[in-house]
MDAnalysis code that builds the backbone (N, CA, C; Angstrom):
import MDAnalysis as mda
import numpy as np

u = mda.Universe.empty(294, n_residues=98, atom_resindex=np.repeat(np.arange(98), 3), trajectory=True)
u.add_TopologyAttr("name", ["N", "CA", "C"] * 98)
u.add_TopologyAttr("resid", np.arange(1, 99))
u.add_TopologyAttr("resname", ["UNK", "UNK", "UNK", "UNK", "UNK", "UNK", "UNK", "UNK", "UNK", "UNK", "UNK", "UNK", "UNK", "UNK", "UNK", "UNK", "UNK", "UNK", "UNK", "UNK", "UNK", "UNK", "UNK", "UNK", "UNK", "UNK", "UNK", "UNK", "UNK", "UNK", "UNK", "UNK", "UNK", "UNK", "UNK", "UNK", "UNK", "UNK", "UNK", "UNK", "UNK", "UNK", "UNK", "UNK", "UNK", "UNK", "UNK", "UNK", "UNK", "UNK", "UNK", "UNK", "UNK", "UNK", "UNK", "UNK", "UNK", "UNK", "UNK", "UNK", "UNK", "UNK", "UNK", "UNK", "UNK", "UNK", "UNK", "UNK", "UNK", "UNK", "UNK", "UNK", "UNK", "UNK", "UNK", "UNK", "UNK", "UNK", "UNK", "UNK", "UNK", "UNK", "UNK", "UNK", "UNK", "UNK", "UNK", "UNK", "UNK", "UNK", "UNK", "UNK", "UNK", "UNK", "UNK", "UNK", "UNK", "UNK"])
u.atoms.positions = np.array([
    [-13.559, -3.618, -13.790],
    [-13.118, -3.606, -12.287],
    [-12.024, -2.661, -12.283],
    [-11.119, -2.608, -13.196],
    [-9.853, -1.664, -13.236],
    [-10.383, -0.204, -13.319],
    [-11.354, -0.043, -14.125],
    [-11.944, 1.388, -14.267],
    [-12.542, 1.855, -12.877],
    [-13.148, 0.925, -12.244],
    [-13.710, 1.280, -10.902],
    [-12.459, 1.604, -10.038],
    [-11.489, 0.914, -9.962],
    [-10.228, 1.171, -9.209],
    [-9.610, 2.534, -9.513],
    [-9.675, 2.673, -10.759],
    [-9.129, 4.173, -11.218],
    [-9.978, 5.307, -10.621],
    [-11.275, 5.155, -10.728],
    [-12.144, 6.088, -10.270],
    [-12.023, 6.292, -8.754],
    [-11.997, 5.295, -7.967],
    [-11.892, 5.308, -6.538],
    [-10.589, 5.960, -6.275],
    [-9.452, 5.604, -6.897],
    [-8.119, 6.316, -6.685],
    [-8.248, 7.755, -6.843],
    [-8.964, 8.174, -7.969],
    [-9.182, 9.597, -8.286],
    [-9.898, 10.235, -7.217],
    [-11.005, 9.687, -6.741],
    [-11.935, 10.132, -5.755],
    [-11.110, 10.356, -4.388],
    [-10.249, 9.354, -4.053],
    [-9.558, 9.387, -2.824],
    [-8.637, 10.534, -2.785],
    [-7.895, 10.773, -3.959],
    [-6.994, 11.928, -4.010],
    [-7.732, 13.283, -3.970],
    [-8.863, 13.359, -4.656],
    [-9.604, 14.618, -4.639],
    [-10.328, 14.873, -3.248],
    [-10.667, 13.866, -2.625],
    [-11.431, 14.122, -1.235],
    [-10.629, 13.948, -0.054],
    [-9.241, 14.064, -0.213],
    [-8.373, 13.954, 1.014],
    [-8.899, 14.682, 2.132],
    [-9.041, 14.096, 3.128],
    [-9.398, 14.638, 4.434],
    [-10.943, 14.851, 4.506],
    [-11.607, 14.509, 3.600],
    [-13.108, 14.598, 3.604],
    [-13.831, 13.268, 3.706],
    [-13.124, 12.141, 3.483],
    [-13.770, 10.863, 3.699],
    [-13.171, 10.209, 5.019],
    [-14.212, 9.725, 5.725],
    [-13.883, 9.001, 6.993],
    [-12.890, 7.960, 6.756],
    [-11.948, 7.884, 7.530],
    [-10.798, 6.918, 7.247],
    [-11.296, 5.466, 7.356],
    [-12.263, 5.189, 8.335],
    [-12.783, 3.830, 8.371],
    [-13.556, 3.490, 7.044],
    [-14.257, 4.470, 6.587],
    [-15.035, 4.105, 5.380],
    [-14.034, 3.911, 4.184],
    [-13.053, 4.729, 4.159],
    [-11.983, 4.551, 3.057],
    [-11.374, 3.278, 3.028],
    [-11.097, 2.790, 4.177],
    [-10.377, 1.633, 4.395],
    [-11.160, 0.406, 4.096],
    [-12.530, 0.447, 4.362],
    [-13.390, -0.537, 4.021],
    [-13.520, -0.637, 2.550],
    [-13.756, 0.425, 1.855],
    [-13.987, 0.552, 0.332],
    [-12.785, 0.011, -0.300],
    [-11.562, 0.595, 0.156],
    [-10.324, 0.167, -0.523],
    [-10.065, -1.309, -0.314],
    [-10.269, -1.796, 0.806],
    [-9.981, -3.245, 1.035],
    [-10.938, -4.174, 0.189],
    [-12.185, -3.852, 0.058],
    [-13.063, -4.695, -0.679],
    [-12.676, -4.490, -2.272],
    [-12.359, -3.408, -2.613],
    [-11.877, -3.298, -4.048],
    [-10.603, -4.075, -4.309],
    [-9.606, -3.904, -3.335],
    [-8.360, -4.740, -3.359],
    [-8.671, -6.193, -3.598],
    [-9.597, -6.729, -2.703],
    [-9.847, -8.118, -2.752],
    [-10.461, -8.537, -4.083],
    [-11.328, -7.723, -4.717],
    [-12.004, -8.079, -5.909],
    [-10.802, -7.926, -7.132],
    [-10.009, -7.052, -7.077],
    [-8.879, -6.948, -8.076],
    [-7.868, -8.070, -7.920],
    [-7.452, -8.256, -6.749],
    [-6.539, -9.446, -6.504],
    [-7.063, -10.799, -7.111],
    [-8.273, -11.056, -7.064],
    [-8.823, -12.294, -7.556],
    [-8.642, -12.414, -9.140],
    [-8.576, -11.191, -9.691],
    [-8.613, -11.076, -11.124],
    [-7.188, -10.486, -11.761],
    [-6.327, -10.225, -10.942],
    [-5.113, -9.497, -11.467],
    [-4.280, -10.317, -12.403],
    [-4.393, -11.633, -12.426],
    [-3.697, -12.478, -13.340],
    [-4.068, -12.171, -14.808],
    [-5.366, -11.750, -14.963],
    [-5.818, -11.308, -16.238],
    [-5.408, -9.947, -16.755],
    [-4.816, -9.203, -15.878],
    [-4.702, -7.747, -16.091],
    [-3.525, -7.368, -16.790],
    [-3.461, -6.126, -17.315],
    [-2.442, -5.493, -18.122],
    [-1.688, -4.591, -17.119],
    [-0.631, -3.862, -17.655],
    [0.216, -2.936, -16.733],
    [-0.616, -1.887, -16.002],
    [-1.569, -1.292, -16.648],
    [-2.404, -0.342, -16.076],
    [-3.208, -0.919, -14.908],
    [-3.632, -1.997, -15.080],
    [-4.413, -2.651, -14.007],
    [-3.594, -2.989, -12.831],
    [-2.375, -3.373, -12.960],
    [-1.353, -3.502, -11.903],
    [-1.244, -2.206, -11.112],
    [-0.988, -1.168, -11.900],
    [-0.703, 0.180, -11.341],
    [-1.845, 0.602, -10.530],
    [-3.018, 0.472, -10.985],
    [-4.240, 0.846, -10.206],
    [-4.333, 0.138, -8.866],
    [-4.102, -1.316, -9.047],
    [-4.064, -2.024, -7.835],
    [-2.996, -1.536, -6.893],
    [-1.861, -1.275, -7.248],
    [-0.690, -0.787, -6.485],
    [-1.136, 0.471, -5.884],
    [-1.815, 1.398, -6.489],
    [-2.205, 2.654, -5.855],
    [-3.198, 2.400, -4.779],
    [-4.103, 1.525, -4.917],
    [-5.052, 1.133, -3.962],
    [-4.273, 0.668, -2.616],
    [-3.171, -0.223, -2.878],
    [-2.436, -0.549, -1.712],
    [-1.744, 0.598, -1.056],
    [-1.307, 1.643, -1.840],
    [-0.665, 2.820, -1.204],
    [-1.768, 3.557, -0.507],
    [-2.981, 3.646, -1.036],
    [-4.136, 4.331, -0.188],
    [-4.397, 3.561, 1.244],
    [-4.202, 2.191, 1.078],
    [-4.423, 1.348, 2.159],
    [-3.255, 1.279, 3.188],
    [-2.207, 2.058, 2.686],
    [-1.011, 2.244, 3.565],
    [-0.253, 0.925, 3.777],
    [-0.129, 0.161, 2.611],
    [0.645, -0.977, 2.559],
    [1.599, -0.822, 1.288],
    [2.649, -0.094, 1.442],
    [3.580, 0.116, 0.412],
    [4.463, -1.141, 0.092],
    [4.575, -2.129, 1.026],
    [5.263, -3.314, 0.614],
    [4.501, -4.121, -0.373],
    [3.210, -4.215, -0.186],
    [2.384, -4.997, -1.057],
    [2.285, -4.200, -2.477],
    [2.118, -2.844, -2.410],
    [2.257, -2.089, -3.576],
    [3.477, -2.373, -4.440],
    [4.494, -2.386, -3.751],
    [5.878, -2.707, -4.423],
    [5.791, -4.081, -5.236],
    [5.216, -4.953, -4.363],
    [5.102, -6.429, -5.013],
    [4.246, -6.339, -6.265],
    [3.230, -5.603, -6.090],
    [2.249, -5.527, -7.281],
    [2.872, -4.885, -8.485],
    [3.738, -3.799, -8.179],
    [4.412, -3.094, -9.231],
    [5.458, -4.059, -9.967],
    [6.127, -4.770, -9.128],
    [7.231, -5.697, -9.601],
    [6.460, -6.695, -10.526],
    [5.300, -7.237, -10.085],
    [4.612, -8.186, -10.894],
    [4.184, -7.592, -12.226],
    [3.703, -6.441, -12.137],
    [3.278, -5.687, -13.381],
    [4.363, -5.435, -14.386],
    [5.559, -4.988, -13.866],
    [6.747, -4.690, -14.598],
    [7.271, -5.995, -15.305],
    [7.076, -7.167, -14.594],
    [7.479, -8.346, -15.266],
    [6.685, -8.767, -16.512],
    [5.439, -8.119, -16.627],
    [4.680, -8.260, -17.824],
    [4.752, -7.146, -18.772],
    [4.953, -5.994, -18.224],
    [4.875, -4.812, -19.160],
    [6.017, -3.842, -18.669],
    [7.230, -4.119, -18.961],
    [8.405, -3.432, -18.450],
    [8.409, -1.877, -18.913],
    [7.738, -1.493, -19.888],
    [7.759, -0.086, -20.377],
    [6.539, 0.745, -19.847],
    [5.595, 0.058, -18.999],
    [4.399, 0.844, -18.580],
    [4.772, 2.093, -17.766],
    [4.389, 3.186, -18.302],
    [4.671, 4.446, -17.754],
    [4.215, 4.669, -16.343],
    [3.100, 4.196, -15.994],
    [2.503, 4.189, -14.668],
    [3.351, 3.374, -13.681],
    [3.595, 2.159, -14.238],
    [4.333, 1.252, -13.234],
    [5.789, 1.855, -13.033],
    [6.334, 2.387, -14.106],
    [7.709, 2.999, -13.887],
    [7.543, 4.088, -12.823],
    [6.603, 4.976, -12.953],
    [6.515, 6.108, -12.013],
    [6.226, 5.649, -10.587],
    [5.441, 4.563, -10.561],
    [5.179, 4.063, -9.136],
    [6.431, 3.406, -8.509],
    [7.218, 2.783, -9.437],
    [8.554, 2.240, -8.974],
    [9.485, 3.256, -8.370],
    [9.565, 4.405, -9.120],
    [10.455, 5.523, -8.791],
    [9.980, 6.111, -7.475],
    [8.609, 6.280, -7.372],
    [8.066, 6.873, -6.178],
    [8.456, 5.928, -4.916],
    [8.316, 4.606, -5.010],
    [8.423, 3.711, -4.067],
    [9.999, 3.583, -3.601],
    [10.858, 3.771, -4.759],
    [12.196, 3.875, -4.394],
    [12.627, 5.123, -3.486],
    [12.071, 6.302, -4.071],
    [12.380, 7.520, -3.297],
    [11.786, 7.493, -1.804],
    [10.740, 6.728, -1.611],
    [10.235, 6.703, -0.233],
    [10.704, 5.521, 0.542],
    [11.739, 4.790, -0.105],
    [12.400, 3.809, 0.667],
    [11.612, 2.329, 0.795],
    [10.564, 2.257, -0.102],
    [9.757, 0.928, 0.052],
    [10.112, -0.067, -1.031],
    [10.971, 0.272, -2.043],
    [11.064, -0.683, -3.073],
    [11.864, -1.871, -2.591],
    [13.006, -1.601, -1.841],
    [13.866, -2.785, -1.377],
    [13.168, -3.657, -0.396],
    [12.005, -3.258, 0.197],
    [11.307, -4.139, 1.131],
    [10.463, -5.048, 0.517],
    [10.379, -5.104, -0.871],
    [9.586, -6.020, -1.613],
    [10.114, -7.484, -1.416],
    [9.240, -8.486, -1.495],
    [9.697, -9.850, -1.216],
    [10.377, -10.374, -2.519],
    [10.204, -9.976, -3.736],
    [10.899, -10.380, -4.883],
    [12.129, -9.728, -5.183],
])
């Protein structure tokens, strides 16, 4: 599932402006739901991929929550650290509930 999320994230970045926003939203939301159900089993990279999906879904608050949860398991994960810094720069980190 995480590999699918990674591939979808890659495709969304490569196809910016070419994918209908409604279609994008539907695909991303369905994948988010599937990953959320299993994220408890995930590693740091799985959390970062889910966080990216939330960013694509324009939900930076939930992305920050996911990054925090991932960092609590894997404090040195490069991808989670990068996402944290991005969310801080964009002013979304402090909006997290944790």
